[in-house]
N, C-alpha and C positions, 0 to 999 in steps of 0.2 A: 416602840421603840423593839424590842423583843422582838415583833415575826417581821422587821423587816430586814433584820439579819440572819433570820432564820431563813427565811427567801434567799436570798444574796447568796449565803453557803451555798442553798441546795442550788441555786443556778452557776457558782460554778464547780458543782462535782457535778451536777449534770453534760456543764461545758468541757469542762475535764475530761470527760470518759468518749467525747464526740471525736470522732477521727476525720467527719467532713469538713472540706476547705482542706487536707494537708496530701498533697501528689504523693502517690507508693513511692518507693524506691526503686528509679528508673533496672531496666534487666543487661547483667553488665555484656559489655559490647565482648561482640562473634565478630570473627570478618569471616568468610568463607572459607574452605576447606580447611579450619579448626577445630581440633579431635580427634576421635578414633577414625573415622570416616572418610577415610582419603579419595571417594570415588568424586567428591564434591557432590554438592545439590541435585537432586533430582529432576525431571521436567516433569514438567504440572502437570503432564498427561499419563505420565507414568507410576500414578496412586497405589496401581494394584501391582505394584512389585514383576509386573512382568504376565502375570496372571490370566492378561487379556482384558477389553475395553468393557465387556459389562458386570457392573456388581453382581453377583449371586448371593439372595438372603440364605441359612444356613438351613440346614435339611431337619423333614419335622421329628421334633420328637414321637417315640415309641415307645405305649410300653408305659413305668412306673412315671406315676407324675417328677416332676420336676423340681432340686431338695424347695427351692423358691416358693412354687408353689401353694397355696392352702387346698388342702381337700377338706370340703363340709362335710362339719360332722354331725354321725347320726344323734337323729333327735331321738330323745328318748322322753317314753310317757311321764306325764306329768305324774307325779304322785297323788291316789285315788285312796279310797277309805267307802268302809260300808260295817256299821253297827245295827246289834240288837240283842234285846233283851233277852236273857235265858233263864230258866227255872222256875222257882212260883212265882215269882215277878213278874214274869213274861206276857201275863194279861192284864186286868182289872184286878188288886188282891187289898184286900182288906189291912190297917196298919199293924193291927195285933196280929195277922196270919203270918209276918214276913219280917225275920230278923234282918235282909239286908238285901239289896236287891241288887243281883248281876251284871253287866253288862260286858260283850268281848264285843270290839273292835277288831276290825281288817283289814292292815294295811299294807299298798303294792307301791309301788315306785318308789321303794328310801334309796335313795345314793346314798349305802353304806350307812352312818347314824343316822341318829335326827331323836329328838326331842316328844313328846307323843301325850297333848297332855289330857284333858276332862274336863268340863264346867258343868254340876249337879245345877239347874235353874231349878227353882220353887213355883211352883202353879202361881206367881205372882210377876215371876219374871223377875226375881233378885238372884244372885249368885249364890250359892250355899255353901259349896265346896268344891274343890280345885287336887283334883291327884296330876299325877304326871311318871311317868315312867321314859326308860329311853330303849330306842328299838335298832337295830345296826340288822340289813338285810341289803344282797344285790339289788342290783334295784329289776331284773327278771322274778325275785319271788314275792310272796305277802307271809305277812306274818300277826298272830292273834295274838292280843290283849287283852285280860280281863278284869275291869276296875270294876267296887264294889262301895256302895253309897250302904255303910249302917243304919239303918232306920229303929231298930230293940234296942230299946235305954238310950236314947238321943234327941236333943231337942224339935228331929222329926216328929217321933210319938208326943215329947212333951208338952207341944202346941200346935196339937195336930194337924200338923200340913199335908193335909187332903185335897187331889185335884191329880191337872196332869203336868207331870214335870219334862225337863225336855234335862239329856245327856248332851252337849259336844264336844267332841273329837278336834284336836287339832295337830296338825303334825308340823313343828316350826312355827306357830303360831300362826297357823294357815287353816282355814276350818276346811273340816271335809266330809263331816258325817254329824247329823243331829239323829236323838231319836227320842221319842218322847214313850213315857211309860203311867201309867194312874196308880195314882194310892187311895183311898177309898176312907167314907171314916168306920 
């Protein structure tokens, strides 16, 4: 019963909004010669108002584009990045020989401000630590950011997490670079 009532009401609303089948108001009656034009109606052949018998297209626009035209945007290079391990851990290094692993990330093509994140991935493929920094630069300049993974006195040495690690770098969630480093027993 309730469904039928809702359906009827919905139909009434739709039909009340419909203007189909209703004739529009007729235009006001105008007789020739009324109004401010005292010359009367124009001859059908004089649509150019005495300017000749052939219509001419408007002249071509020269120079700057017309206000309504779209100028194609200049394509900016997409952001890119590169990473490298610096310092003592730039080659394979023993756990007891390093306090931390430093990785430099060079990013180019940042449009204004962006968020750079690094994920340090263990040799078993599990995420170990995530760090982030904000970077601000014009698109034509590059910026270098340094990230450090503490090793001495951390779970890395306590659990003897040796092997090849990965540092994955993201700009606003998009992976830009990956670099490996090795911690030996």
